[in-house]
N, C-alpha and C positions, 0 to 999 in steps of 0.2 A: 783821628778823632776817637775819643772814648766817651762812653755814657756812664754816668753814675746814677744808680737806680733809686727812684722813689723817695729818697730822703734828702731834702735840701738841708744844707748846713743851717743850724739854728743860730741866728744872730745873737749877739750879746744883748741882754735886756736893756742895758744902759744906752744902747744906740738905737735899738729898733723895737723895743717893747716886747710883746709876747712872741713865742716861737711861731715860725711860719708853718702853714699846713704842708703836708707832704706833696712833692711835685718832682717831676723829672729834672735832673740837673745835667747839663751837657758841658763837657770840657772840650775846649777848642785848642788843639795842639798847633799853635801857630808856627812852632819851630819845625814842623814837618813840611811846611810849604817851601817852595824852591828857593826864594830869596826875599829881600826886603820889599821889592816891587810887588811880588805876588801877595805878600802879607798885606800890603797897603790896599791892593785891589779887593782882596777878600773882605777886609774890614769895611771898606766903602760899601760893598754889597750888603754886608751884615747890617749896617746902619739903616739902609733902606728897607730891609726885610722886617724889621721890628719883631724879633722872635719872641715867642711866648714862654719858652723854657727859661729856667735860671741858668745863665751861662757863666762858666769859669774860663778865663783866658790864661793860657800857658804858653810861654815862649822860652823854654828851658835851654840853657846854654850847654855846650858840649862838656864843659867842666863838671856839670851836674848830671850827666847821662842823657842830655837832650841832643838836638840836632842843630841848634842855632849857633852860627859861627860869628855873628857880629859882636860889636862891643857892648858893654853893659848899658851905656847911654842909649844906644839904639834899641836894645831889649826893653828898657823901661819906657821908651817912647812908643813902642808898639803896644805895650800893655795899657798905657794911658789912652791911646787911640781906641783900643778894644773897649775900655770902660765907656768912652764917649759913644761907641757904636752900640751899646746896649748890654755889655757884660756886667753882671752884678759883682762878680768875684774875680780875683786874679791869684794864680798860684805863683809864688816867688820862692825859689830855692834858697836854702840857707847860705850857699856859696855866694850868691849875689847880695843877700842881706848883709853879710859880713863886710862887704866892700863898700857899702853905701851908708852915708850918714842917715840917721832916722829922719832928720828934718827934710832931706831931699826926697825920700820916699813919701813923706806926708804931702809935700808940695805937688809931686808928679802924680801920685796915685791915691791921694787922700779921699777921693770920692768913692772908691771901691772898697770891698771887703777883702782882706788879705788872708790867704791860706798859705802859711809858711811851711815849706816842705823840706824833708831830708830823705835822700834815696841812697840805699846801700846795695849795690849790685854784686858785691863780693861776699856777702854773708851778713848775718845779724851782728851788729856791734856788741862788744862785751858790756858796755854800760849804756843800756837804753834809757835809763833814767836821766843820765847826763844829756842825752840827745833831746829828751822832752823838756828838760830845764832850759836848754839853750833856745829851743823853738818858742817856748812859752815866754821867755824873756824878750822876744822881739815885739811884744805887744800886738800880736796879730789877732784876728778874729777867730781863727781856727788854725790847727796844726795838722800836718800829715807826716807819718813815718812809713816808708816803704822799704822792705828789706828782703833780699833773697834768702829763702829758707830751704834747708836740706832735709828737714823732718817736720812732722806735725808738732813736736815739742817746741821747736824754734818758732813755728808759726803761731802757736798759742801764746808765746811770750810777746810777740808783736801785737796780737789782738788784745792782750791784757792791758795794753796802754790805753785803750779806749773804754774799758769797762767802767761804768758808772760816771762817765764824763759825757758832756753834750757835744763838744766841738773838737773832737779828735777823730781823725781819719787814720785807720790802721790798715796797711796793705801788705799782707804776706805774699811774697812772689815766688814762683817756681812750681814745677810739676808736682812736687811732694805735698804741696798745700793747696791744690786746686779746690778741694772741698771747703777749705777755710775761706777762700774767695767768695764762695756761694753763701757761706754762713756769716760773713763779716758783719752785716747789719744786725743779725740776731745776737752777735757777741758784743754789740755796742758801738761799732764803727759808725760814724755819722754818714758815711757814704759807702756804697759798694760799687766797684768799677767793673765795666764790661765793654769790650770793643764793639763798635757798631757793625762792622762787616767781618773782618777776619782778625785773628789773634796776632798781636805784635810781639808777644813773648810767651814762653812756656807757662802753663798754669792758668791761662785766661779762659773764661767761658763767654761765649757770644751773648750779645744782648738778647737775641731771640730765646736762647736757652734760659738765661737768667730770669726773663720775664715770664715765659710761658711754661717751661718745664719745671723750674724750681721756685717760681714766684718769690724771688729773692727780696723784692721790695716789701713783701708782706710778712716776712719772717720776724718773729719776736722771741723773747726768751722763753715763752711758754710753748713754742713750737717744738713738737717731738722730732728728734733726729734719728733717722735710720740711714743705712748706707751699704755699699758693697766694698769689700777690701780685696785687693789683688795686685799683681804686678806682671803684666800691664793690666790696666782697668778701664782705659779710655774707650775700649771697644764695646763695653757692656750696654745692653739694651735695658738693663734693670731700672735705671733711673726713669726712663720714659714710661715704663710699665707701672712701677709702683707709685710714682707721683700722680699718674692718671687715676689710679685707684683711690688715692687719698682725696683727690679733688672730687671724684664721683661720689664719695661717701661724706664729703664735707668735713674731713678731719684736718685739724691743725697740725700737719706733719709734713716732713720733707725727707726725701731719700737722695743721698749724694754719693759720688764716687770717691773713695779714698785710695790713692796710690800708696801701697804699703810694701816697703822693702824689708822692714824688720817688724815682726809682730809686737814686741814690747813697746815700740814707739806708738803704735796705734792703741794698744791696750791702755797705755797711760793717758790717752786722750778721751777715753770713754767717760770718765767722771766729770772732767771740766766741761765737756760738750754735752753731757747728759744724754748720751746715745742710748736708745732704747732697744735696738736690735740691728743686726747686720748680716748680709749675705757674704759668703766666702767663695772666692774663685782661686784659680791657680796663682801661686804655688802653696797656699796656706791651708788647704782642706784637711790635711793630716796633721800638720804641725800644731794647729789650734787645739787639738785634743788635750795636750799637756797643760793648757791654761784654763780649762773648763772647771766649773764647780760641780756641774751635773751634766750627764750625757744620756740622751734617749737610748734605751737598750739596742734598738736596731742600728742606730748610728754607731754605737760602740762596737757592735759586731762587724759592721762594715769597715770600721777603722778610718772613717772620713766624715767630716762635718761640713755642711755648706750653709748652715743657718744657725745663728745664735740669738737668743732672746736674753735681754738684760733685765733681771727682776731683782729689785732690792739690792742692787750692786753685785749680784751673782750672775755668772755666765752659764746659760743652759744651752746645750748643743743638740742639734737635730740634723737629720739628713733628708731633705725633701727631693734630692735627685732620685732617690728610691721611688718616691711617689710619681715623679715625672716620667720615669721609664715605664712604670706599670700603666699609667694612664695613656701614654703615647702608643704603646704596643697593643693594649687590650682593645683599643678602638678598631684595630685592623686584623687581629688574629686571636685564636684561642691558645693560651700559653700552656695549659696543662697537657703534658705529654709531648709537647713540641721540642724540637732540637734547636737550641739557640747558641750561636757562636758569638762570644764576646771578644772583640779585638782590642787589646790593651790590658794593662794590669794595674793601673793607677787608681786614684780615689774614685773617679767616675766609673771605671770598670768595676770596682768593688760594689758600688751602689747598684749598677745594672745587673751584675751577677747575682747578688742577694735578692734583688727584686724578682727576677724571672725564676730563680730557684724556689723561692717561697710560693710562687704561683704554680709550681708543679712542672716546670720545664726541665729538660735535661740540658745541662750547661757545659759548654766547651770553651776553653780559654786559649787564645793565641796571642802571644806577646813576645817582643824582642828580649825582654828581661825574663829569662827562663825561670829563675828562682821565684820571682814574684808571681809569675804565671802559675807555677806549681803550688805555691802557698795559697793563692786564691782558689784554684781548682779544689784543693783539699778542703778549704773552708766551706765551699758550697756543694761538696760531694760531686764535683764535676770532673772533667777530663782535660788534659792538656793536649793541644793540637799544634804540631810544628808547621812552619810555613810551607814546606815542600809537600805536606799532606793535603793542603786545602783543596786543590783542584780535583782530588779523588774522593772527596767527601760531600755528602749532601746535608743541608740544614733547612729548617723551616724559616729561620730568620738569622741575619747577621747584623750585629750591632757594633758600630765603630765608636769607641770611647776615647780614641787618641785625638790629639790636636792636629794631626796630619790632614791638610786640606783647608785649614782655617785661614781666613784673611790675615796677611796679604799673600800667602802661599797657596793661592786658589787652584793652581794647576797640579798640585800634589794629590795623591790618593794613597791610603794605606794598603789597598788591595788593587789588583788588576782585574780586568773583566773576566778572565779565565778562572779566577778564584771564586766568583759569585755563583755558586751552585745552590741556590735557595729560592724561596718564594717571595721573600721580603727583605729589604735592606733599610736599616734605620741608622742614620748618622746623627750623633748628638750635637754636632757642630751646627750652629744656626747662622753663622756669618762666613761665607755666603749661604743664602737659604738653600740653593741647589749646589751642593759641592760636586767636585769631579766624581767622587765615588757614587753619588746618587745619579749623576748623568750616565755613568757607565752602566749602572743597574737598569735605568730606564730604557737604554738602547737594547738591552737584552729582554725587555718585556717584563722585568721584575718590578713588583710594587715597591714604592719608596715612601719613607717617612722622614720628614725634615726634623732637625733638632729643635725647630721653633715650637713644635708641639710639646716636647719635653720641657723646654724652657718656660713656656707659659704655665704649664701644669705645676712645675716645682715652685714657680713664683707665686701662684695662687695659694699653695700650701704655706709658703713662708708668710705671706701677708696675713693669713688667718691665724697663724701662730702668734704673730706680733700683736695683732689688734683684737683678737677674740671675736671678730665679726665675720660674716660671710663675705667673701671677696666678690667684687663686680667682675666676674670672669670675662665677659664679652668685652668690657671696657679695656681690660688688661691685654687681651689678645689683639684688639684693634690698635692699641697704642704701640705694642711691640712690632706689629706689621708696618705701621706708618713709619716708625723710626728706622726699620730695616729697609723699607722701600725708598726712604729719603736718601739713603747712602748709595743706591744703585745708579 
C-alpha cells in the first residue's frame, strides 16, 4: 500500500464541477495480496469500513511491473468491485488499456475515475511526449508516468510532464532522484507518493518523513529549496535539523537530500528547481571549488567548501566546518598554546587544522597520505607526525577527521588506546554518537567530544548564511538528537 500525500487528483470540471479540496489519497495495491480470494475478502471488509480518504484501486498485472497473475477479465472485475466498495479512482496501466475496447471499460468501470498509467523500470523512454499523447488519448480523467531515472536531469524531464497541468502525476523513480520524489508536488505533479510502512523500491521516502520532516503536501512553487549533496547522502541528519529550524521560524522552505554522483548533474538542476543554497558532504567538498563564482577567503585557504549560497544565480562558497570545530572545542578547552593532533588530511582535516591554528594552537598532522599531510602541515605552520611516533608523544587534544568508525563500520577506529596520550579526544563522526575511538578514550579517563557538537554548530552557521536570520539553535540541536536516537 502506498499513500499519495495531500493532493487529491482534481476531477475534470465537465464531470465534477470545481476542484476538490486537498485531502489524503490512498492507493490500494490489490495486486500485492496473495490471490483472488484474498482480494475479494479485503474488498468486502473495505465496503463495510466506509473509508474517509479518497481511494485509488490498483491491480497491476505482471506485464506492467505489478504482481497480479490473473487474466485481464479478472483484473477488471476486481477493480469494478473496488469501485463498489468505496474507491473513487482506479489506476489502469496502458498495457491493459491497449487490449480492452473502450466500450468494455466504460461498462465495467464507468462509475469510477480512471488514472491511466505507464511505468518504465528500465529507464526514461526517449520520447516522453509520445507516452503522454498515448495516455491522454485514452480519455482518462488523469494520467501517470513513472520512470526509473539515473540522474537528476532525467528526473526533471519526467517532472516537466506535469508542469502547468492539473491532472498529471509524474513519478521519477530511483535513488538518484529521491529529492525529486519529495519535491514532486511543488513541481506540479498532482500527487506525491510515499509508502506507508517501508520502502518497496529505491528512492522512496516514508509517509512519516514526507509528512512530518518535509511537509511534502504543503510545498508549492514559492517554497524555497535547500539541500545537502553527497554520495552517499542517506545518512545525513541535516534534513531533520534544517527543516525543524524552518518550521520553528515559520519559513516557507524545505531542505532535501540530493544523491550526487556527478557535480554537473546537480549544478544543472539548481536553476530549474530554484535551489537557494546547499550543504556539501563527501566526496564533493574540494571539487565544488572549481564551480564557484565567489569563495569566502577562509574557505579558499582551507581548500574545501561545505556550504554554498545561491544569490542571483551565482554560487558563493563558505566553510562552516571551520566554525563547527572551533565551537565544539572551545566549549571544553583553551586552544591558545595547546598541542592539537589532527588525524587525517582531507577537506574536514583542513578545516579543523586551520580553525585550531587560527585560535593559537600548535598543530600536528598525522595521515596515511604523507604528501597531503605535509602540505597541510606547511599551510598551517604545523608539524607532521608519523604513526609510529604517536605513542611517544603528548597532546592536549586529538581530533579525528577521517571517516574511520562511521556507520556501518562502527567497530573500526583510526587509533588504538595506546595512541591516546592526551586530555581530550574529539571525533567529528556523529553516526554513531559514541564511536569506538570515543569509547577507547573514555575507558582511559580521557574527556570526549562527539561530532554531534560540531555538526550542530556548523549547521547553525549554514542556516544563518542562507536565511540572514538568527538560527533557532536549541531546536536544531534537539532535532538532530531525536533523529540520531531514532536510529539507535
